[in-house]
C-alpha positions in Angstrom: 10.2 -49.3 71.4 10.5 -51.6 74.4 11.7 -49.8 77.3 15.4 -50.3 77.8 16.7 -52.0 80.9 19.9 -51.2 82.9 22.1 -53.2 80.7 25.4 -51.2 79.8 27.0 -52.0 76.4 30.9 -51.5 76.4 31.0 -49.0 73.6 34.5 -48.1 73.0 35.8 -49.6 76.0 39.3 -51.7 76.0 39.4 -52.4 79.6 38.4 -55.9 80.9 38.7 -54.5 84.5 36.5 -51.7 83.9 34.0 -53.8 81.9 33.7 -56.3 84.9 34.0 -53.8 87.7 31.3 -51.6 86.3 29.1 -54.4 85.1 29.0 -53.8 81.4 28.0 -56.7 79.2 30.8 -58.9 78.6 31.0 -61.6 75.8 32.7 -64.5 77.6 36.0 -65.5 75.8 37.7 -66.7 79.0 37.7 -70.4 78.2 39.5 -69.6 74.9 41.8 -67.2 76.8 42.7 -69.8 79.6 43.6 -72.3 76.7 45.8 -69.5 75.2 47.6 -68.9 78.5 48.2 -72.6 79.4 48.9 -74.3 76.0 52.6 -74.6 76.6 53.7 -72.2 73.9 55.6 -69.5 75.6 55.9 -66.9 72.6 52.8 -66.0 70.7 51.6 -63.4 68.2 48.0 -62.5 67.2 47.2 -60.4 64.3 43.6 -58.9 64.0 42.4 -55.7 62.4 42.0 -52.4 64.2 39.1 -52.1 66.5 38.8 -55.8 66.9 39.0 -56.2 70.7 42.8 -56.9 71.0 43.4 -54.6 73.8 40.4 -56.1 75.8 42.1 -59.5 75.2 45.5 -58.1 76.5 43.7 -56.6 79.5 41.9 -59.8 80.3 45.2 -61.7 80.1 46.8 -59.2 82.4 44.0 -59.7 84.9 44.3 -63.5 84.7 48.1 -63.6 85.2 47.8 -61.2 88.3 45.4 -63.8 89.7 42.6 -61.3 90.1 39.9 -63.9 90.5 37.2 -61.6 91.5 36.9 -60.2 88.1 36.2 -63.6 86.5 33.5 -64.7 88.9 30.6 -66.3 86.8 32.7 -66.8 83.8 33.8 -69.9 82.0 37.4 -69.7 83.3 36.2 -70.5 86.7 35.7 -74.1 85.6 39.3 -74.4 84.3 41.6 -72.3 86.6 42.2 -73.7 90.1 45.3 -72.0 91.4 44.9 -68.2 90.6 48.5 -67.3 91.0 49.5 -63.7 91.2 52.2 -63.3 88.7 54.3 -60.2 87.8 53.2 -58.7 84.4 54.9 -56.4 82.1 52.5 -54.6 79.8 53.4 -52.3 76.8 51.0 -50.5 74.6 53.1 -49.4 71.5 50.3 -47.5 70.1 51.8 -44.8 72.7 55.1 -45.1 70.9 54.7 -42.6 68.3 56.1 -42.7 64.9 59.8 -41.6 65.2 62.7 -42.7 67.3 62.6 -40.0 69.9 58.9 -40.6 70.7 59.6 -44.4 70.9 62.4 -44.1 73.3 60.4 -41.5 75.2 57.5 -44.0 75.7 59.7 -46.9 76.8 61.6 -44.7 79.1 58.3 -43.6 80.7 56.9 -47.2 80.8 60.1 -48.7 82.2 60.2 -46.0 85.0 57.0 -47.1 86.3 58.1 -50.7 86.4 61.4 -49.8 88.0 59.4 -48.0 90.8 57.0 -50.9 91.2 59.6 -53.5 91.7 62.3 -51.3 93.4 64.7 -51.6 90.5 67.9 -49.8 90.9 68.4 -47.5 88.1 72.1 -46.8 86.8 72.7 -43.7 84.9 73.6 -44.4 81.3 72.0 -47.8 81.2 70.4 -48.7 77.8 66.6 -49.3 77.4 67.7 -53.0 76.7 69.6 -53.2 80.1 66.7 -51.6 82.0 64.2 -54.0 80.5 66.3 -56.9 81.4 66.7 -55.5 85.0 62.9 -55.2 85.2 62.1 -58.7 84.3 65.0 -60.3 86.5 63.8 -58.1 89.4 60.3 -59.0 89.1 61.0 -62.6 88.9 63.4 -62.6 92.0 61.1 -60.3 94.0 58.0 -62.6 93.5 59.3 -65.9 92.9 57.1 -66.2 89.9 58.0 -66.1 86.2 57.0 -62.8 84.3 54.0 -62.5 81.9 55.0 -59.9 79.1 52.2 -58.3 77.1 52.8 -56.1 74.0 49.8 -54.7 72.5 49.8 -53.1 69.0 53.4 -53.9 68.7 53.7 -52.7 65.2 52.1 -49.2 65.6 55.4 -47.3 65.6 56.5 -49.3 62.6 53.3 -48.7 60.7 53.2 -45.0 61.2 57.0 -44.6 60.3 56.8 -46.8 57.3 58.0 -44.9 54.1 59.6 -42.0 56.3 63.2 -41.2 57.3 62.4 -42.4 60.9 61.5 -46.0 59.9 64.9 -47.5 60.2 65.7 -45.8 63.5 62.5 -47.1 65.0 63.2 -50.7 63.9 66.7 -50.2 65.4 65.1 -49.6 68.7 63.0 -52.7 68.5 66.0 -54.9 67.7 68.0 -53.4 70.6 65.2 -53.4 73.3 63.1 -56.6 72.5 66.1 -58.9 72.1 66.1 -59.1 75.9 63.0 -61.2 75.5 64.8 -64.2 74.0 67.8 -63.8 76.5 65.7 -63.7 79.5 63.7 -66.9 78.7 64.1 -68.6 82.0 62.5 -65.7 83.7 59.4 -65.6 81.5 56.1 -67.5 81.9 54.1 -66.0 78.9 55.0 -63.6 76.2 52.0 -62.2 74.0 52.1 -59.6 71.1 49.2 -58.3 69.2 49.3 -56.2 66.0 47.9 -55.5 62.6 50.5 -56.0 60.1 53.7 -58.1 60.4 57.3 -56.6 60.1 58.9 -60.0 60.3 62.5 -59.3 59.3 62.9 -55.9 60.8 61.4 -56.0 64.4 60.3 -58.3 67.2 60.2 -61.2 64.8 63.8 -61.0 63.9 64.8 -61.5 67.5 62.0 -63.7 68.5 62.5 -66.5 65.8 60.6 -69.1 67.9 57.4 -67.1 68.3 54.2 -68.9 67.4 51.8 -67.1 65.1 48.3 -68.1 66.4 46.5 -65.8 64.0 45.4 -68.6 61.7 44.9 -71.2 64.5 41.4 -72.7 64.6 40.9 -72.7 68.4 41.6 -68.8 68.2 39.3 -68.0 65.2 36.9 -66.2 67.3 39.0 -65.0 70.3 38.5 -61.5 69.2 35.3 -60.4 67.6 31.8 -61.7 68.1 30.1 -64.7 66.3 26.5 -65.0 65.4 25.6 -67.3 68.0 27.2 -65.0 70.6 25.0 -62.0 69.3 21.8 -64.3 69.9 23.1 -65.3 73.3 24.4 -62.1 74.7 22.3 -59.3 72.9 18.9 -60.4 72.4 17.2 -57.3 74.3 19.4 -55.0 72.0 18.2 -56.8 68.8 14.5 -56.5 69.9 15.0 -52.9 70.6 16.8 -52.2 67.2 14.0 -54.2 65.4 11.3 -52.2 67.0 13.1 -49.0 66.4 13.4 -49.6 62.7 10.3 -51.6 61.9 12.1 -54.9 61.4 11.5 -58.4 62.5 14.2 -59.6 64.7 15.3 -62.0 62.0 15.7 -59.1 59.6 17.6 -57.3 62.3 20.2 -60.0 62.8 20.5 -60.3 59.0 21.1 -56.5 58.5 23.8 -56.6 61.2 25.4 -59.7 59.6 25.4 -57.9 56.1 27.0 -54.8 57.6 29.3 -56.1 60.1 30.0 -59.9 59.7 32.0 -62.0 57.3 35.4 -62.2 58.8 37.1 -65.5 58.9 40.6 -66.0 60.4 41.2 -69.6 60.0 40.5 -72.0 57.1 40.2 -74.7 59.6 37.5 -72.9 61.5 35.4 -70.7 59.0 33.1 -69.4 61.8 31.8 -65.9 60.8 33.0 -63.2 63.1 31.5 -59.7 63.4 33.5 -56.5 63.8 32.8 -56.0 67.5 33.5 -52.2 67.7 30.9 -51.6 64.9 28.5 -54.2 66.0 28.3 -53.0 69.7 28.0 -49.3 68.5 25.1 -50.3 66.2 23.3 -52.1 68.8 23.8 -49.2 71.2 22.4 -46.7 68.7 19.9 -48.9 67.1 21.1 -47.8 63.8 23.3 -49.3 60.8 26.2 -46.9 60.3 29.8 -47.0 59.2 31.7 -46.9 62.5 34.7 -48.6 61.4 35.8 -45.7 58.8 34.9 -43.1 61.4 37.2 -44.8 63.8 40.4 -44.0 61.6 40.8 -47.5 60.4 41.4 -46.5 56.8 44.2 -44.0 57.4 47.1 -46.2 56.5 45.8 -47.4 53.2 47.8 -44.9 50.9 51.1 -46.0 52.5 50.8 -49.7 51.6 48.2 -49.9 48.4 48.9 -48.0 45.1 46.2 -47.5 42.5 43.5 -48.5 45.0 40.8 -47.0 42.7 41.6 -49.1 39.8 42.4 -52.4 41.6 39.6 -52.5 44.0 37.5 -54.9 42.0 40.5 -57.1 41.6 41.2 -57.2 45.4 37.7 -58.3 46.1 38.4 -61.5 44.2 41.9 -62.2 45.0 44.1 -64.9 46.2 47.3 -65.5 48.1 49.6 -68.6 48.7 49.7 -69.6 52.2 53.4 -69.0 52.4 52.7 -65.4 51.9 49.5 -64.7 53.9 50.8 -66.8 57.0 54.4 -65.9 57.2 55.5 -63.0 55.1 56.6 -59.4 56.1 54.0 -56.8 55.1 56.7 -54.7 53.5 57.3 -57.3 50.8 54.0 -59.2 50.7 52.0 -57.0 48.4 48.9 -55.0 48.7 46.7 -58.0 49.2 48.6 -59.1 52.3 48.3 -55.5 54.0 44.6 -55.4 52.9 44.1 -58.8 54.6 46.0 -58.1 57.8 44.2 -54.8 58.2 40.7 -56.1 57.7 39.7 -54.8 54.3 39.8 -58.3 53.0 39.2 -61.5 54.8 39.3 -65.3 54.0 36.5 -66.5 51.7 37.7 -69.9 51.0 40.8 -72.2 50.8 42.1 -74.8 48.7 45.4 -76.8 49.1 47.8 -74.0 50.2 45.8 -71.1 48.5 43.7 -68.7 50.4 40.9 -66.8 48.5 40.2 -63.3 49.8 37.3 -60.9 49.5 35.7 -57.8 51.0 34.0 -59.0 54.3 30.8 -56.9 54.5 28.9 -53.8 53.5 30.7 -51.4 55.9 34.2 -52.3 54.7 32.8 -52.1 51.1 31.4 -48.8 51.6 34.7 -47.4 53.3 36.9 -48.6 50.5 34.8 -47.2 47.8 34.4 -43.9 49.7 38.2 -43.7 49.9 38.8 -44.5 46.1 35.8 -42.2 44.7 37.5 -39.0 44.6 40.6 -40.3 42.8 38.5 -42.2 40.3 36.1 -39.3 40.0 39.1 -36.9 39.7 37.5 -34.7 42.2 38.5 -33.3 45.8 36.7 -35.3 48.5 35.1 -32.1 49.8 33.9 -31.3 46.2 31.5 -34.4 45.9 30.3 -35.1 49.5 27.1 -32.9 49.1 26.4 -34.4 45.6 26.9 -38.1 47.1 24.6 -37.3 50.1 21.9 -35.8 47.9 22.2 -38.8 45.4 21.7 -41.1 48.4 18.4 -39.3 49.3 16.9 -39.2 45.7 17.7 -42.9 45.0 16.4 -44.0 48.2 13.0 -42.1 47.6 13.0 -42.8 43.9 13.4 -39.3 42.7 14.9 -40.1 39.4 15.0 -36.7 37.7 17.1 -35.3 40.6 19.3 -38.5 40.8 20.0 -38.2 37.1 21.2 -34.7 37.5 23.6 -35.5 40.5 25.0 -38.7 38.7 25.6 -36.6 35.6 27.6 -34.1 37.6 29.6 -36.9 39.3 30.8 -38.7 36.2 31.0 -35.8 33.6 34.1 -36.4 31.5 35.7 -38.8 34.1 36.0 -41.9 31.8 37.5 -39.6 29.1 39.9 -37.5 31.5 41.1 -40.4 33.8 44.1 -41.8 32.0 44.4 -44.5 34.7 41.2 -46.1 33.1 42.7 -46.2 29.4 43.3 -49.9 29.6 39.6 -50.4 29.9 36.9 -50.2 27.1 34.4 -47.2 27.7 31.6 -49.2 28.9 33.8 -50.9 31.4 35.0 -47.6 32.7 31.5 -46.4 33.2 30.5 -49.5 35.2 33.5 -49.0 37.5 32.8 -45.5 38.1 29.0 -45.8 38.8 29.3 -48.8 40.9 32.0 -47.1 43.0 29.6 -44.3 43.4 26.7 -46.4 44.5 29.1 -48.5 46.9 30.4 -45.3 48.3 27.0 -43.9 49.3 26.2 -47.1 51.2 24.0 -49.1 48.8 24.4 -52.8 48.1 25.7 -53.1 44.5 26.5 -56.0 42.0 28.1 -55.5 38.8 27.3 -57.9 36.0 24.5 -59.9 37.8 24.2 -63.2 36.2 20.9 -64.6 35.1 19.9 -67.6 32.9 18.7 -65.2 30.3 21.7 -62.7 30.4 23.8 -60.4 32.5 22.6 -57.3 34.1 25.3 -54.6 34.1 24.4 -52.9 37.6 22.0 -53.9 40.2 21.6 -51.3 43.1 19.7 -52.1 46.2 18.3 -49.5 48.4 16.1 -50.0 51.6 12.9 -49.6 49.6 13.8 -49.9 45.8 15.9 -52.0 43.6 17.4 -50.5 40.6 18.3 -52.7 37.6 20.3 -50.9 35.2 21.5 -51.8 31.6 24.3 -49.6 30.2 24.7 -48.9 26.6 27.1 -46.4 24.7 25.7 -44.0 22.3 27.2 -45.6 19.4 26.0 -49.0 20.5 22.2 -48.3 20.3 22.0 -46.1 23.5 18.6 -46.1 25.4 16.6 -48.1 22.8 19.1 -51.1 22.9 19.3 -51.1 26.6 15.5 -51.1 27.0 15.2 -53.9 24.5 17.6 -56.1 26.3 16.0 -55.4 29.7 12.6 -56.4 28.2 13.7 -59.5 26.0 15.9 -60.9 28.8 13.0 -60.3 31.5 15.8 -58.7 33.9 13.1 -57.5 36.5 11.6 -60.9 37.0 14.0 -62.4 39.4 13.6 -59.3 41.9 9.7 -59.2 42.0 9.6 -61.7 44.9 11.7 -59.3 47.1 9.0 -57.3 48.2 10.7 -54.0 47.3 9.8 -51.6 44.4 11.8 -52.7 41.2 12.9 -49.9 38.8 14.6 -50.7 35.5 16.7 -48.1 34.0 17.9 -48.1 30.4 21.1 -46.0 30.6 22.8 -44.2 27.8 26.3 -43.1 28.1 28.5 -40.9 25.8 30.8 -43.1 23.6 33.7 -40.6 23.9 33.7 -40.5 27.6 31.6 -37.5 28.3 29.3 -38.9 30.8 25.7 -39.9 31.3 23.5 -38.8 28.4 20.2 -39.9 29.7 18.1 -42.8 31.1 14.7 -44.3 30.8 12.5 -46.1 33.1 11.6 -49.4 31.3 9.2 -50.9 33.8 8.3 -50.6 37.4 6.0 -52.2 39.8 
């Protein structure tokens, strides 16, 4: 491997100040940020998924409004900003606000105490949080002569975590009480910026700030968070070289693997630039490995609150659509599962046609995360009961150990199509396709169901690093292995994959017609 230099990747860092002071690598977004801060829209909201760099953006805005020019030397903003005015900033991180009224009030009390001390605000016993917030804004303006920038990061965190609990309405009442001040104090405010994941439009900040501009879909800000392919090549060339050498790939292969795993996000139909998840990408480049970093960060923890029957509906979500009136403006509590999945990063924009957004899963990392979540419910097993079998199945399929892989697959799907009543609306072969494809996706392989060829339609294609499996499924009462083998041979299912360079194994798979699981399989042809 090429000897590493002294470059420092900002793994897990959310502070622009620390990144710049300690000379971590910084992907320069400051031209976009300057335009955001100076576009003459005072109230702004940006929605992006977890771990997408929203807090770094907020920290950068804070440093800019505080006039900390030394942090921006050498960056694009230096060609745009001439004045560098030191303005007062009020910054709230609502991810610290807990999930109930007491925790929320306690956090705001603590934050306001710090600002009251900083600007010598007189505190009066019995003052409400709203009155104290108002006094902070007015005092900061009067003491500095400059309008205040107000930055609210992860505004929706307490609302998300209290959703479907008795504490939710009390939390929303605190929001209505405290943040109504922002509209009333308009004359003292230079810029108000909110970040979040999901929108609670009718019951929170949006109900009191009805003039807020949702920039989440605007073309100039499509890549304000995240990293584009051109930025990867511009900023991370040494890391790509090291990762390629570490894994025995070419540099082009490395970029493609990174793209497959972490890219694929689009946030504006007017600017369909591909955006990588920055948290996962930077971790992968630092480690030199393709891993599922996003799920490990806790990004999937809220799914059960907003999505029912995920195990049955996942394939539908991957090819779904929403009208622009829903995806751009609606409240997540009434917008349906697709809206939550989009806002949270499980789905992304795949296309657009006259007011309709087409949505799908963005990349392999998210696909694996979702299938890992739904597999226990689909297989009717506890998660801990199937993890060992999944891990061993991964190893045996990767290495082509088919006898052992067959034993594990039999164990994972035994009786599931018959026992799982949620699958009752599907025919038996369709049930098997769903369960098997979920298993293969959950263990991290690339899977395509009903792969179309000019000669026919392959039931399942599973791609591992060294082997491609072509699987034709037949029920015992529909010819079983012999019928599946005949279809593979007659339709020449192996041919399109021979140019790939990996070994191709065609499997004729027989499944019990009564839902009792995998009966047997046979290798039809391999190269």
